[in-house]
N, CA, C, O and CB atoms as a CASP TS submission, in Angstrom:
PFRMAT TS
TARGET T0000
AUTHOR 0000-0000-0000
METHOD Language model
MODEL 1
PARENT N/A
ATOM      1  N   MET     1     -15.774   2.069 -37.275  1.00  0.00           N
ATOM      2  CA  MET     1     -17.183   2.364 -37.597  1.00  0.00           C
ATOM      3  C   MET     1     -17.228   3.472 -38.642  1.00  0.00           C
ATOM      4  O   MET     1     -16.772   4.590 -38.400  1.00  0.00           O
ATOM      5  CB  MET     1     -17.987   2.780 -36.314  1.00  0.00           C
ATOM      6  N   THR     2     -17.782   3.150 -39.798  1.00  0.00           N
ATOM      7  CA  THR     2     -17.810   4.112 -40.892  1.00  0.00           C
ATOM      8  C   THR     2     -19.012   5.044 -40.779  1.00  0.00           C
ATOM      9  O   THR     2     -19.888   4.850 -39.937  1.00  0.00           O
ATOM     10  CB  THR     2     -17.835   3.386 -42.234  1.00  0.00           C
ATOM     11  N   LYS     3     -19.037   6.056 -41.640  1.00  0.00           N
ATOM     12  CA  LYS     3     -20.154   7.008 -41.636  1.00  0.00           C
ATOM     13  C   LYS     3     -21.466   6.294 -41.975  1.00  0.00           C
ATOM     14  O   LYS     3     -22.513   6.595 -41.400  1.00  0.00           O
ATOM     15  CB  LYS     3     -19.892   8.156 -42.644  1.00  0.00           C
ATOM     16  N   GLN     4     -21.397   5.350 -42.911  1.00  0.00           N
ATOM     17  CA  GLN     4     -22.597   4.610 -43.306  1.00  0.00           C
ATOM     18  C   GLN     4     -23.161   3.824 -42.120  1.00  0.00           C
ATOM     19  O   GLN     4     -24.375   3.773 -41.926  1.00  0.00           O
ATOM     20  CB  GLN     4     -22.283   3.656 -44.478  1.00  0.00           C
ATOM     21  N   ASP     5     -22.274   3.210 -41.328  1.00  0.00           N
ATOM     22  CA  ASP     5     -22.720   2.479 -40.144  1.00  0.00           C
ATOM     23  C   ASP     5     -23.426   3.418 -39.177  1.00  0.00           C
ATOM     24  O   ASP     5     -24.449   3.060 -38.593  1.00  0.00           O
ATOM     25  CB  ASP     5     -21.530   1.791 -39.449  1.00  0.00           C
ATOM     26  N   GLY     6     -22.883   4.619 -39.008  1.00  0.00           N
ATOM     27  CA  GLY     6     -23.488   5.606 -38.116  1.00  0.00           C
ATOM     28  C   GLY     6     -24.884   5.992 -38.562  1.00  0.00           C
ATOM     29  O   GLY     6     -25.785   6.148 -37.738  1.00  0.00           O
ATOM     30  N   ILE     7     -25.064   6.147 -39.866  1.00  0.00           N
ATOM     31  CA  ILE     7     -26.381   6.495 -40.414  1.00  0.00           C
ATOM     32  C   ILE     7     -27.376   5.361 -40.155  1.00  0.00           C
ATOM     33  O   ILE     7     -28.511   5.607 -39.749  1.00  0.00           O
ATOM     34  CB  ILE     7     -26.282   6.790 -41.937  1.00  0.00           C
ATOM     35  N   ILE     8     -26.946   4.128 -40.390  1.00  0.00           N
ATOM     36  CA  ILE     8     -27.814   2.969 -40.179  1.00  0.00           C
ATOM     37  C   ILE     8     -28.221   2.874 -38.710  1.00  0.00           C
ATOM     38  O   ILE     8     -29.387   2.639 -38.391  1.00  0.00           O
ATOM     39  CB  ILE     8     -27.106   1.668 -40.628  1.00  0.00           C
ATOM     40  N   VAL     9     -27.240   3.061 -37.817  1.00  0.00           N
ATOM     41  CA  VAL     9     -27.528   3.012 -36.378  1.00  0.00           C
ATOM     42  C   VAL     9     -28.488   4.135 -35.986  1.00  0.00           C
ATOM     43  O   VAL     9     -29.387   3.936 -35.169  1.00  0.00           O
ATOM     44  CB  VAL     9     -26.219   3.116 -35.558  1.00  0.00           C
ATOM     45  N   GLY    10     -28.291   5.318 -36.576  1.00  0.00           N
ATOM     46  CA  GLY    10     -29.172   6.454 -36.277  1.00  0.00           C
ATOM     47  C   GLY    10     -30.601   6.191 -36.700  1.00  0.00           C
ATOM     48  O   GLY    10     -31.540   6.450 -35.947  1.00  0.00           O
ATOM     49  N   ILE    11     -30.766   5.672 -37.920  1.00  0.00           N
ATOM     50  CA  ILE    11     -32.111   5.354 -38.418  1.00  0.00           C
ATOM     51  C   ILE    11     -32.742   4.258 -37.556  1.00  0.00           C
ATOM     52  O   ILE    11     -33.915   4.334 -37.188  1.00  0.00           O
ATOM     53  CB  ILE    11     -32.056   4.907 -39.909  1.00  0.00           C
ATOM     54  N   GLY    12     -31.950   3.253 -37.247  1.00  0.00           N
ATOM     55  CA  GLY    12     -32.438   2.161 -36.400  1.00  0.00           C
ATOM     56  C   GLY    12     -32.872   2.680 -35.038  1.00  0.00           C
ATOM     57  O   GLY    12     -33.889   2.247 -34.495  1.00  0.00           O
ATOM     58  N   GLY    13     -32.096   3.609 -34.488  1.00  0.00           N
ATOM     59  CA  GLY    13     -32.429   4.204 -33.191  1.00  0.00           C
ATOM     60  C   GLY    13     -33.750   4.961 -33.239  1.00  0.00           C
ATOM     61  O   GLY    13     -34.571   4.852 -32.329  1.00  0.00           O
ATOM     62  N   LEU    14     -33.948   5.732 -34.311  1.00  0.00           N
ATOM     63  CA  LEU    14     -35.204   6.482 -34.460  1.00  0.00           C
ATOM     64  C   LEU    14     -36.394   5.533 -34.578  1.00  0.00           C
ATOM     65  O   LEU    14     -37.429   5.745 -33.945  1.00  0.00           O
ATOM     66  CB  LEU    14     -35.140   7.405 -35.698  1.00  0.00           C
ATOM     67  N   LEU    15     -36.243   4.485 -35.390  1.00  0.00           N
ATOM     68  CA  LEU    15     -37.315   3.503 -35.545  1.00  0.00           C
ATOM     69  C   LEU    15     -37.609   2.819 -34.217  1.00  0.00           C
ATOM     70  O   LEU    15     -38.766   2.600 -33.859  1.00  0.00           O
ATOM     71  CB  LEU    15     -36.942   2.460 -36.612  1.00  0.00           C
ATOM     72  N   PHE    16     -36.543   2.484 -33.491  1.00  0.00           N
ATOM     73  CA  PHE    16     -36.698   1.832 -32.186  1.00  0.00           C
ATOM     74  C   PHE    16     -37.483   2.714 -31.228  1.00  0.00           C
ATOM     75  O   PHE    16     -38.381   2.235 -30.536  1.00  0.00           O
ATOM     76  CB  PHE    16     -35.327   1.494 -31.585  1.00  0.00           C
ATOM     77  N   ILE    17     -37.149   4.009 -31.183  1.00  0.00           N
ATOM     78  CA  ILE    17     -37.849   4.948 -30.298  1.00  0.00           C
ATOM     79  C   ILE    17     -39.329   5.030 -30.680  1.00  0.00           C
ATOM     80  O   ILE    17     -40.199   4.990 -29.811  1.00  0.00           O
ATOM     81  CB  ILE    17     -37.195   6.355 -30.366  1.00  0.00           C
ATOM     82  N   LEU    18     -39.612   5.145 -31.979  1.00  0.00           N
ATOM     83  CA  LEU    18     -41.007   5.235 -32.434  1.00  0.00           C
ATOM     84  C   LEU    18     -41.798   3.984 -32.051  1.00  0.00           C
ATOM     85  O   LEU    18     -42.901   4.078 -31.513  1.00  0.00           O
ATOM     86  CB  LEU    18     -41.059   5.442 -33.959  1.00  0.00           C
ATOM     87  N   VAL    19     -41.225   2.813 -32.333  1.00  0.00           N
ATOM     88  CA  VAL    19     -41.918   1.557 -32.026  1.00  0.00           C
ATOM     89  C   VAL    19     -42.081   1.397 -30.518  1.00  0.00           C
ATOM     90  O   VAL    19     -43.132   0.963 -30.046  1.00  0.00           O
ATOM     91  CB  VAL    19     -41.149   0.351 -32.613  1.00  0.00           C
ATOM     92  N   ALA    20     -41.027   1.751 -29.755  1.00  0.00           N
ATOM     93  CA  ALA    20     -41.075   1.594 -28.301  1.00  0.00           C
ATOM     94  C   ALA    20     -42.156   2.484 -27.684  1.00  0.00           C
ATOM     95  O   ALA    20     -42.780   2.115 -26.689  1.00  0.00           O
ATOM     96  CB  ALA    20     -39.707   1.923 -27.684  1.00  0.00           C
ATOM     97  N   LEU    21     -42.372   3.657 -28.282  1.00  0.00           N
ATOM     98  CA  LEU    21     -43.401   4.561 -27.767  1.00  0.00           C
ATOM     99  C   LEU    21     -44.804   3.987 -27.947  1.00  0.00           C
ATOM    100  O   LEU    21     -45.681   4.189 -27.107  1.00  0.00           O
ATOM    101  CB  LEU    21     -43.304   5.912 -28.461  1.00  0.00           C
ATOM    102  N   PHE    22     -45.005   3.267 -29.058  1.00  0.00           N
ATOM    103  CA  PHE    22     -46.355   2.803 -29.378  1.00  0.00           C
ATOM    104  C   PHE    22     -46.640   1.365 -28.955  1.00  0.00           C
ATOM    105  O   PHE    22     -47.769   1.041 -28.587  1.00  0.00           O
ATOM    106  CB  PHE    22     -46.585   2.933 -30.842  1.00  0.00           C
ATOM    107  N   THR    23     -45.618   0.493 -29.007  1.00  0.00           N
ATOM    108  CA  THR    23     -45.877  -0.911 -28.694  1.00  0.00           C
ATOM    109  C   THR    23     -44.767  -1.510 -27.831  1.00  0.00           C
ATOM    110  O   THR    23     -43.652  -1.709 -28.314  1.00  0.00           O
ATOM    111  CB  THR    23     -46.027  -1.717 -29.983  1.00  0.00           C
ATOM    112  N   PRO    24     -45.057  -1.798 -26.565  1.00  0.00           N
ATOM    113  CA  PRO    24     -44.070  -2.455 -25.688  1.00  0.00           C
ATOM    114  C   PRO    24     -43.606  -3.796 -26.248  1.00  0.00           C
ATOM    115  O   PRO    24     -42.436  -4.156 -26.122  1.00  0.00           O
ATOM    116  CB  PRO    24     -44.659  -2.662 -24.294  1.00  0.00           C
ATOM    117  N   ILE    25     -44.541  -4.542 -26.874  1.00  0.00           N
ATOM    118  CA  ILE    25     -44.173  -5.843 -27.444  1.00  0.00           C
ATOM    119  C   ILE    25     -43.200  -5.641 -28.609  1.00  0.00           C
ATOM    120  O   ILE    25     -42.230  -6.385 -28.756  1.00  0.00           O
ATOM    121  CB  ILE    25     -45.441  -6.619 -27.918  1.00  0.00           C
ATOM    122  N   GLY    26     -43.473  -4.629 -29.431  1.00  0.00           N
ATOM    123  CA  GLY    26     -42.577  -4.327 -30.539  1.00  0.00           C
ATOM    124  C   GLY    26     -41.201  -3.930 -30.037  1.00  0.00           C
ATOM    125  O   GLY    26     -40.189  -4.291 -30.639  1.00  0.00           O
ATOM    126  N   ALA    27     -41.156  -3.187 -28.940  1.00  0.00           N
ATOM    127  CA  ALA    27     -39.882  -2.771 -28.357  1.00  0.00           C
ATOM    128  C   ALA    27     -39.107  -3.993 -27.877  1.00  0.00           C
ATOM    129  O   ALA    27     -37.904  -4.107 -28.113  1.00  0.00           O
ATOM    130  CB  ALA    27     -40.108  -1.782 -27.190  1.00  0.00           C
ATOM    131  N   LEU    28     -39.801  -4.898 -27.206  1.00  0.00           N
ATOM    132  CA  LEU    28     -39.160  -6.126 -26.719  1.00  0.00           C
ATOM    133  C   LEU    28     -38.598  -6.935 -27.884  1.00  0.00           C
ATOM    134  O   LEU    28     -37.481  -7.449 -27.822  1.00  0.00           O
ATOM    135  CB  LEU    28     -40.162  -6.981 -25.912  1.00  0.00           C
ATOM    136  N   PHE    29     -39.403  -7.040 -28.957  1.00  0.00           N
ATOM    137  CA  PHE    29     -38.972  -7.760 -30.158  1.00  0.00           C
ATOM    138  C   PHE    29     -37.712  -7.130 -30.742  1.00  0.00           C
ATOM    139  O   PHE    29     -36.777  -7.835 -31.120  1.00  0.00           O
ATOM    140  CB  PHE    29     -40.094  -7.774 -31.211  1.00  0.00           C
ATOM    141  N   LEU    30     -37.693  -5.787 -30.813  1.00  0.00           N
ATOM    142  CA  LEU    30     -36.533  -5.092 -31.365  1.00  0.00           C
ATOM    143  C   LEU    30     -35.307  -5.283 -30.491  1.00  0.00           C
ATOM    144  O   LEU    30     -34.194  -5.400 -31.003  1.00  0.00           O
ATOM    145  CB  LEU    30     -36.830  -3.610 -31.525  1.00  0.00           C
ATOM    146  N   VAL    31     -35.498  -5.317 -29.174  1.00  0.00           N
ATOM    147  CA  VAL    31     -34.376  -5.561 -28.265  1.00  0.00           C
ATOM    148  C   VAL    31     -33.764  -6.930 -28.546  1.00  0.00           C
ATOM    149  O   VAL    31     -32.544  -7.066 -28.637  1.00  0.00           O
ATOM    150  CB  VAL    31     -34.833  -5.468 -26.789  1.00  0.00           C
ATOM    151  N   VAL    32     -34.621  -7.944 -28.683  1.00  0.00           N
ATOM    152  CA  VAL    32     -34.149  -9.303 -28.965  1.00  0.00           C
ATOM    153  C   VAL    32     -33.400  -9.335 -30.298  1.00  0.00           C
ATOM    154  O   VAL    32     -32.312  -9.903 -30.392  1.00  0.00           O
ATOM    155  CB  VAL    32     -35.335 -10.302 -28.988  1.00  0.00           C
ATOM    156  N   VAL    33     -33.994  -8.719 -31.331  1.00  0.00           N
ATOM    157  CA  VAL    33     -33.356  -8.670 -32.644  1.00  0.00           C
ATOM    158  C   VAL    33     -32.022  -7.933 -32.569  1.00  0.00           C
ATOM    159  O   VAL    33     -31.037  -8.344 -33.182  1.00  0.00           O
ATOM    160  CB  VAL    33     -34.280  -7.994 -33.666  1.00  0.00           C
ATOM    161  N   GLY    34     -32.006  -6.838 -31.812  1.00  0.00           N
ATOM    162  CA  GLY    34     -30.776  -6.056 -31.647  1.00  0.00           C
ATOM    163  C   GLY    34     -29.669  -6.861 -30.993  1.00  0.00           C
ATOM    164  O   GLY    34     -28.514  -6.794 -31.414  1.00  0.00           O
ATOM    165  N   ILE    35     -30.019  -7.623 -29.965  1.00  0.00           N
ATOM    166  CA  ILE    35     -29.036  -8.460 -29.275  1.00  0.00           C
ATOM    167  C   ILE    35     -28.486  -9.522 -30.226  1.00  0.00           C
ATOM    168  O   ILE    35     -27.278  -9.751 -30.282  1.00  0.00           O
ATOM    169  CB  ILE    35     -29.665  -9.126 -28.030  1.00  0.00           C
ATOM    170  N   ILE    36     -29.389 -10.169 -30.973  1.00  0.00           N
ATOM    171  CA  ILE    36     -28.971 -11.194 -31.939  1.00  0.00           C
ATOM    172  C   ILE    36     -28.051 -10.581 -32.998  1.00  0.00           C
ATOM    173  O   ILE    36     -27.023 -11.158 -33.350  1.00  0.00           O
ATOM    174  CB  ILE    36     -30.208 -11.848 -32.614  1.00  0.00           C
ATOM    175  N   ALA    37     -28.439  -9.397 -33.501  1.00  0.00           N
ATOM    176  CA  ALA    37     -27.628  -8.722 -34.515  1.00  0.00           C
ATOM    177  C   ALA    37     -26.259  -8.352 -33.958  1.00  0.00           C
ATOM    178  O   ALA    37     -25.249  -8.473 -34.652  1.00  0.00           O
ATOM    179  CB  ALA    37     -28.345  -7.466 -35.029  1.00  0.00           C
ATOM    180  N   PHE    38     -26.224  -7.901 -32.701  1.00  0.00           N
ATOM    181  CA  PHE    38     -24.969  -7.514 -32.059  1.00  0.00           C
ATOM    182  C   PHE    38     -24.043  -8.722 -31.903  1.00  0.00           C
ATOM    183  O   PHE    38     -22.849  -8.641 -32.195  1.00  0.00           O
ATOM    184  CB  PHE    38     -25.244  -6.874 -30.688  1.00  0.00           C
ATOM    185  N   ILE    39     -24.608  -9.849 -31.436  1.00  0.00           N
ATOM    186  CA  ILE    39     -23.818 -11.077 -31.279  1.00  0.00           C
ATOM    187  C   ILE    39     -23.301 -11.543 -32.643  1.00  0.00           C
ATOM    188  O   ILE    39     -22.140 -11.929 -32.775  1.00  0.00           O
ATOM    189  CB  ILE    39     -24.668 -12.197 -30.607  1.00  0.00           C
ATOM    190  N   THR    40     -24.168 -11.504 -33.647  1.00  0.00           N
ATOM    191  CA  THR    40     -23.779 -11.918 -34.995  1.00  0.00           C
ATOM    192  C   THR    40     -22.645 -11.047 -35.516  1.00  0.00           C
ATOM    193  O   THR    40     -21.691 -11.546 -36.113  1.00  0.00           O
ATOM    194  CB  THR    40     -24.983 -11.851 -35.952  1.00  0.00           C
ATOM    195  N   TYR    41     -22.754  -9.732 -35.284  1.00  0.00           N
ATOM    196  CA  TYR    41     -21.716  -8.795 -35.717  1.00  0.00           C
ATOM    197  C   TYR    41     -20.391  -9.085 -35.014  1.00  0.00           C
ATOM    198  O   TYR    41     -19.332  -9.064 -35.642  1.00  0.00           O
ATOM    199  CB  TYR    41     -22.153  -7.346 -35.444  1.00  0.00           C
ATOM    200  N   LYS    42     -20.453  -9.357 -33.704  1.00  0.00           N
ATOM    201  CA  LYS    42     -19.246  -9.658 -32.938  1.00  0.00           C
ATOM    202  C   LYS    42     -18.586 -10.943 -33.438  1.00  0.00           C
ATOM    203  O   LYS    42     -17.361 -11.020 -33.525  1.00  0.00           O
ATOM    204  CB  LYS    42     -19.578  -9.782 -31.445  1.00  0.00           C
ATOM    205  N   LEU    43     -19.390 -11.938 -33.763  1.00  0.00           N
ATOM    206  CA  LEU    43     -18.850 -13.205 -34.256  1.00  0.00           C
ATOM    207  C   LEU    43     -18.251 -13.025 -35.652  1.00  0.00           C
ATOM    208  O   LEU    43     -17.248 -13.652 -35.992  1.00  0.00           O
ATOM    209  CB  LEU    43     -19.950 -14.289 -34.280  1.00  0.00           C
ATOM    210  N   ALA    44     -18.878 -12.164 -36.452  1.00  0.00           N
ATOM    211  CA  ALA    44     -18.415 -11.942 -37.821  1.00  0.00           C
ATOM    212  C   ALA    44     -17.172 -11.054 -37.857  1.00  0.00           C
ATOM    213  O   ALA    44     -16.368 -11.132 -38.786  1.00  0.00           O
ATOM    214  CB  ALA    44     -19.527 -11.314 -38.659  1.00  0.00           C
ATOM    215  N   HIS    45     -17.023 -10.198 -36.821  1.00  0.00           N
ATOM    216  CA  HIS    45     -15.881  -9.280 -36.782  1.00  0.00           C
ATOM    217  C   HIS    45     -15.133  -9.409 -35.453  1.00  0.00           C
ATOM    218  O   HIS    45     -15.163  -8.499 -34.624  1.00  0.00           O
ATOM    219  CB  HIS    45     -16.349  -7.821 -36.993  1.00  0.00           C
ATOM    220  N   PRO    46     -14.454 -10.566 -35.256  1.00  0.00           N
ATOM    221  CA  PRO    46     -13.720 -10.749 -34.001  1.00  0.00           C
ATOM    222  C   PRO    46     -12.515  -9.814 -33.936  1.00  0.00           C
ATOM    223  O   PRO    46     -11.931  -9.456 -34.959  1.00  0.00           O
ATOM    224  CB  PRO    46     -13.264 -12.212 -33.852  1.00  0.00           C
ATOM    225  N   LYS    47     -12.157  -9.427 -32.715  1.00  0.00           N
ATOM    226  CA  LYS    47     -10.974  -8.569 -32.553  1.00  0.00           C
ATOM    227  C   LYS    47      -9.727  -9.386 -32.879  1.00  0.00           C
ATOM    228  O   LYS    47      -9.587 -10.529 -32.445  1.00  0.00           O
ATOM    229  CB  LYS    47     -10.889  -7.983 -31.098  1.00  0.00           C
ATOM    230  N   SER    48      -8.838  -8.790 -33.640  1.00  0.00           N
ATOM    231  CA  SER    48      -7.632  -9.506 -34.070  1.00  0.00           C
ATOM    232  C   SER    48      -6.636  -9.644 -32.923  1.00  0.00           C
ATOM    233  O   SER    48      -5.563 -10.220 -33.103  1.00  0.00           O
ATOM    234  CB  SER    48      -6.972  -8.781 -35.253  1.00  0.00           C
TER
END
């Protein structure tokens, strides 16, 4: 995990917290998107 990845995750985390505070539906949507992104990342970067 590079420094750039850490920054992206940090920004994403802040956005997630802000959206989750204001809209439960938005939070649910972000959770679904996050899961899809995580699965996609795992498929794209399988452990050798």
